[in-house]
C-alpha positions as CSV (number, residue, x, y, z in Angstrom):
1,M,-48.8,64.7,34.4
2,A,-46.8,67.6,36.0
3,G,-50.2,69.3,36.6
4,S,-51.8,66.0,38.3
5,K,-48.7,65.7,40.4
6,Q,-49.1,69.4,41.7
7,I,-52.5,68.8,42.6
8,H,-51.8,65.5,44.5
9,L,-49.2,67.3,46.3
10,G,-51.6,70.2,47.1
11,L,-54.3,67.7,48.6
12,L,-51.6,66.0,50.7
13,V,-50.4,69.5,52.3
14,S,-54.3,70.6,52.9
15,T,-54.9,67.0,54.5
16,F,-51.7,67.5,56.8
17,F,-52.7,71.1,57.8
18,L,-56.4,69.9,58.8
19,L,-55.1,67.0,60.8
20,C,-52.6,69.2,62.8
21,W,-54.9,72.4,63.0
22,N,-57.2,72.6,66.2
23,P,-59.5,75.6,66.2
24,T,-59.9,75.0,70.1
25,P,-56.8,76.3,71.8
26,V,-55.3,74.0,74.3
27,R,-55.6,75.8,77.8
28,A,-53.2,74.7,80.6
29,E,-56.0,74.3,82.9
30,H,-57.2,71.1,81.0
31,S,-53.9,69.4,81.7
32,E,-54.4,67.5,85.0
33,N,-50.6,67.4,85.5
34,A,-50.1,71.0,85.0
35,I,-52.4,71.7,88.2
36,E,-50.8,71.4,91.4
37,F,-53.8,72.1,93.5
38,E,-57.5,72.9,93.1
39,Y,-60.2,74.6,95.3
40,K,-63.3,72.4,94.6
41,A,-64.0,70.5,97.6
42,G,-63.9,66.6,97.0
43,S,-61.5,66.7,94.0
44,K,-58.3,64.9,93.9
45,K,-56.4,67.9,94.4
46,G,-59.0,69.9,96.6
47,P,-58.2,71.9,99.7
48,E,-58.7,68.9,102.3
49,L,-55.9,66.9,100.4
50,W,-53.4,69.8,99.8
51,G,-51.4,68.3,103.0
52,E,-51.1,65.0,101.0
53,L,-50.2,66.1,97.7
54,K,-46.6,67.0,98.4
55,K,-44.3,66.2,101.4
56,E,-43.4,69.8,101.4
57,W,-47.1,70.8,101.6
58,K,-47.8,68.8,104.8
59,T,-48.3,71.8,107.0
60,C,-51.7,72.5,105.1
61,K,-52.7,69.4,106.9
62,D,-50.8,69.3,110.0
63,G,-50.5,73.1,110.6
64,K,-52.1,74.4,113.9
65,S,-52.2,78.2,112.8
66,Q,-53.7,78.0,109.5
67,S,-55.2,80.8,107.5
68,P,-58.1,82.0,106.6
69,I,-60.4,82.2,109.6
70,D,-63.5,83.8,110.9
71,L,-62.9,86.9,112.6
72,R,-65.4,87.3,115.4
73,D,-65.7,90.5,117.5
74,G,-66.9,88.2,120.5
75,I,-63.6,86.6,121.0
76,A,-61.3,89.3,119.6
77,T,-59.3,91.3,122.1
78,K,-59.8,95.1,121.7
79,V,-56.7,96.9,121.5
80,N,-56.1,100.9,121.4
81,S,-53.4,101.1,118.8
82,S,-50.5,103.6,118.2
83,L,-48.4,104.2,115.1
84,E,-46.0,101.2,116.3
85,H,-48.6,98.6,115.7
86,F,-49.2,99.4,112.0
87,K,-47.4,102.1,109.8
88,V,-47.8,102.4,106.2
89,S,-45.0,103.9,103.9
90,Y,-45.8,103.3,100.4
91,N,-44.4,104.6,97.3
92,P,-45.6,104.9,93.4
93,A,-43.3,102.3,91.6
94,K,-43.4,100.4,88.4
95,A,-45.4,97.4,88.3
96,M,-46.9,94.7,86.1
97,I,-50.0,92.6,86.4
98,E,-49.9,88.9,86.0
99,N,-52.2,86.1,85.5
100,E,-50.5,83.3,87.5
101,G,-53.4,80.8,87.1
102,P,-54.9,80.7,90.2
103,V,-54.9,84.4,90.8
104,I,-54.6,87.8,89.1
105,A,-51.7,89.7,90.9
106,I,-50.3,93.2,90.7
107,V,-46.3,92.8,91.1
108,W,-44.1,95.8,91.9
109,E,-40.6,95.8,90.2
110,G,-39.4,98.8,91.9
111,D,-39.4,100.1,95.5
112,A,-43.2,100.3,96.3
113,G,-42.5,101.0,100.1
114,S,-43.4,98.9,103.3
115,I,-45.4,98.5,106.2
116,S,-43.9,98.5,109.7
117,I,-45.6,96.3,112.4
118,N,-44.3,96.5,116.0
119,G,-41.1,98.1,114.7
120,T,-40.5,95.4,111.8
121,D,-40.3,96.4,108.4
122,Y,-41.8,94.4,105.6
123,I,-41.4,95.3,101.8
124,L,-44.4,95.4,99.6
125,R,-43.9,92.8,96.9
126,Q,-47.3,92.0,95.3
127,C,-51.1,91.9,95.7
128,H,-53.6,89.6,94.5
129,W,-57.4,88.7,94.7
130,H,-59.5,85.9,95.9
131,S,-63.3,85.5,95.1
132,P,-65.3,84.9,97.3
133,S,-63.3,86.5,100.2
134,E,-61.3,84.0,102.2
135,H,-61.6,85.5,105.7
136,S,-65.0,86.2,107.1
137,I,-66.1,88.7,109.8
138,N,-69.0,87.6,112.5
139,G,-69.4,84.5,110.2
140,K,-70.1,86.5,106.9
141,R,-68.0,85.9,103.8
142,Y,-67.8,88.7,101.4
143,D,-67.5,88.8,97.5
144,L,-63.8,89.5,97.1
145,E,-60.7,89.9,99.1
146,L,-57.4,91.6,98.1
147,H,-54.3,90.4,99.7
148,M,-51.1,92.9,99.9
149,V,-48.2,90.7,100.5
150,H,-45.1,91.9,102.3
151,R,-41.8,90.2,103.1
152,A,-39.2,91.2,105.7
153,K,-35.4,90.8,105.6
154,N,-35.4,87.6,107.6
155,N,-38.2,86.4,105.0
156,N,-41.1,86.6,107.4
157,V,-44.4,87.5,105.5
158,A,-46.9,89.9,106.6
159,V,-50.3,90.2,104.7
160,V,-52.7,92.9,104.7
161,G,-56.0,92.1,103.5
162,F,-59.4,94.2,102.4
163,L,-62.8,92.7,101.9
164,Y,-65.3,93.9,99.4
165,K,-69.1,93.6,98.9
166,I,-71.0,94.1,95.5
167,G,-71.8,97.9,95.1
168,K,-69.9,100.7,93.4
169,P,-67.2,99.7,90.9
170,N,-63.6,99.6,92.6
171,P,-61.7,102.6,91.3
172,F,-58.5,100.6,90.8
173,L,-60.3,97.7,89.0
174,S,-61.6,100.1,86.7
175,E,-58.4,101.5,85.6
176,V,-56.8,98.1,84.8
177,T,-60.1,96.4,83.4
178,K,-58.5,96.1,79.7
179,E,-55.4,94.8,80.9
180,I,-57.1,92.3,83.0
181,A,-59.3,91.1,80.3
182,S,-56.7,90.8,77.8
183,M,-55.1,87.8,79.8
184,T,-58.0,85.5,80.0
185,D,-56.8,81.9,80.6
186,V,-53.3,82.7,79.7
187,E,-50.4,82.9,81.9
188,K,-48.9,86.3,81.0
189,D,-48.0,89.6,82.2
190,V,-48.6,93.4,81.1
191,Q,-46.9,96.2,82.2
192,L,-48.9,99.0,84.0
193,G,-46.1,101.6,84.4
194,V,-46.1,103.5,87.8
195,I,-48.9,102.4,90.3
196,D,-49.3,103.7,93.6
197,P,-50.2,101.0,96.1
198,R,-52.4,103.4,98.3
199,K,-54.9,103.2,95.2
200,M,-55.7,99.8,96.7
201,K,-57.8,101.4,99.1
202,A,-59.1,104.5,97.3
203,A,-62.1,106.0,98.8
204,Q,-65.6,105.3,97.2
205,T,-67.5,108.3,96.2
206,G,-70.9,109.4,96.5
207,F,-71.8,108.3,100.0
208,Q,-73.8,110.5,102.2
209,D,-72.1,112.3,105.1
210,A,-73.4,110.2,107.9
211,K,-72.2,106.9,105.9
212,K,-69.0,108.5,105.2
213,R,-68.2,109.3,109.0
214,K,-69.2,105.7,109.7
215,M,-66.7,104.4,106.9
216,R,-64.0,106.6,108.3
217,K,-64.7,105.2,111.7
218,A,-64.4,101.6,110.5
219,S,-61.5,102.1,108.4
220,S,-59.3,102.8,111.5
221,K,-60.1,99.3,112.8
222,F,-58.2,96.1,111.8
223,Y,-57.9,92.5,113.0
224,R,-54.5,91.2,113.7
225,Y,-53.7,87.5,114.1
226,M,-50.8,85.0,113.3
227,G,-51.7,82.6,110.4
228,S,-50.4,81.2,107.3
229,L,-50.3,81.4,103.5
230,T,-53.5,80.4,102.2
231,T,-52.3,78.3,99.3
232,P,-49.8,75.6,99.5
233,P,-47.2,75.2,101.1
234,C,-49.6,76.9,103.7
235,T,-46.3,78.1,105.6
236,E,-47.0,79.5,109.0
237,G,-45.8,82.5,110.8
238,V,-47.6,85.0,108.7
239,T,-48.7,88.3,110.4
240,W,-52.4,89.1,109.1
241,T,-53.8,92.4,109.2
242,I,-57.4,92.4,108.1
243,N,-59.3,95.7,107.6
244,K,-62.6,96.0,109.4
245,Q,-63.9,98.4,106.7
246,V,-65.7,96.5,104.0
247,L,-65.1,98.1,100.6
248,S,-67.1,98.2,97.2
249,V,-66.7,96.2,94.1
250,S,-69.1,95.9,91.1
251,K,-70.4,92.6,90.1
252,S,-68.8,92.7,86.6
253,Q,-65.6,93.3,88.3
254,V,-65.8,90.2,90.4
255,K,-67.1,88.3,87.4
256,L,-64.1,89.3,85.4
257,L,-61.7,88.1,88.0
258,Q,-63.2,85.1,88.1
259,Q,-63.4,84.6,84.3
260,V,-59.6,85.5,83.5
261,V,-58.1,83.0,85.8
262,F,-58.1,79.3,85.0
263,D,-61.1,77.2,85.3
264,Y,-60.1,75.3,88.5
265,A,-59.7,78.7,90.3
266,M,-62.7,80.6,89.4
267,M,-63.7,80.4,93.1
268,N,-60.3,80.6,94.6
269,A,-61.0,80.9,98.3
270,R,-59.5,78.3,100.7
271,P,-62.1,77.0,103.3
272,L,-62.1,78.4,106.9
273,Q,-59.5,77.1,109.2
274,P,-59.8,76.1,112.9
275,L,-58.8,78.9,115.4
276,N,-57.0,76.4,117.6
277,G,-57.0,78.8,120.5
278,R,-55.1,81.6,118.7
279,D,-55.4,85.2,119.8
280,I,-57.3,87.8,117.7
281,K,-56.7,91.3,118.1
282,L,-59.1,94.2,117.2
283,H,-57.2,97.4,116.9
284,D,-59.0,100.7,117.2
285,S,-56.6,103.1,115.7
286,L,-56.7,106.8,115.9
287,F,-55.2,107.1,112.4
288,S,-55.9,106.0,108.7
289,S,-52.9,103.9,107.7
290,F,-53.9,104.3,104.0
291,R,-54.4,108.0,103.8
292,Q,-53.9,109.3,100.3
């Protein structure tokens, strides 16, 4: 009789375990309420509707200086730059890598330095990637875009952007491949130790001399315009600096960045926004802002 009760109790426990156990993990992106906005056109939370999802996001719809935009040489005003226009002073500092859901981000915890734009200092806070690129140059969108986000004491934001096309692997992404892969579909962070922000624009190797000279010339040019954040709340007043030089990234590196973010953000680029008469300046500098 006691043995029969033990068997019966064991069957109940086993049945309860099977009913409660789900071999497929529940992923945050499958919960519609957990997703505040999406990138897919035509969806209920797509880019064209961001400004209607929350009253705090109305600038996404009503703003007249939104980002990203198409950077066209034909309408850009050429400027001969000096150090006052754009100066970079970065420092190696402790950082971590985060899967924030829509983007993979490097967040600096220590003093990683700053940039200076027309005499105003902006402290480096973090960087993250968008695929495909959000900005385009002369109508062409690229495979990846890196945003380095800075904030001044008055909370004004300045973003430095780099565009990438498929080619040789990006040296920095190669260094953190394992850490990125470890956070697939999970909102988590991993400590990286000390990271030098100048690695974000590490020179590619293996180019012929003529190509190197062309790249060095391109690397000293950058577009400058006033825009907005490219995600809700789409706050305006952001100073954008987009490097004209297009860097290299491997196909597998772009694919990894797309796979690890949540499903709704695999293609996490906001559509191009109207220029609305804004000035675009193309600075031709005699210095390399991101010298190693």
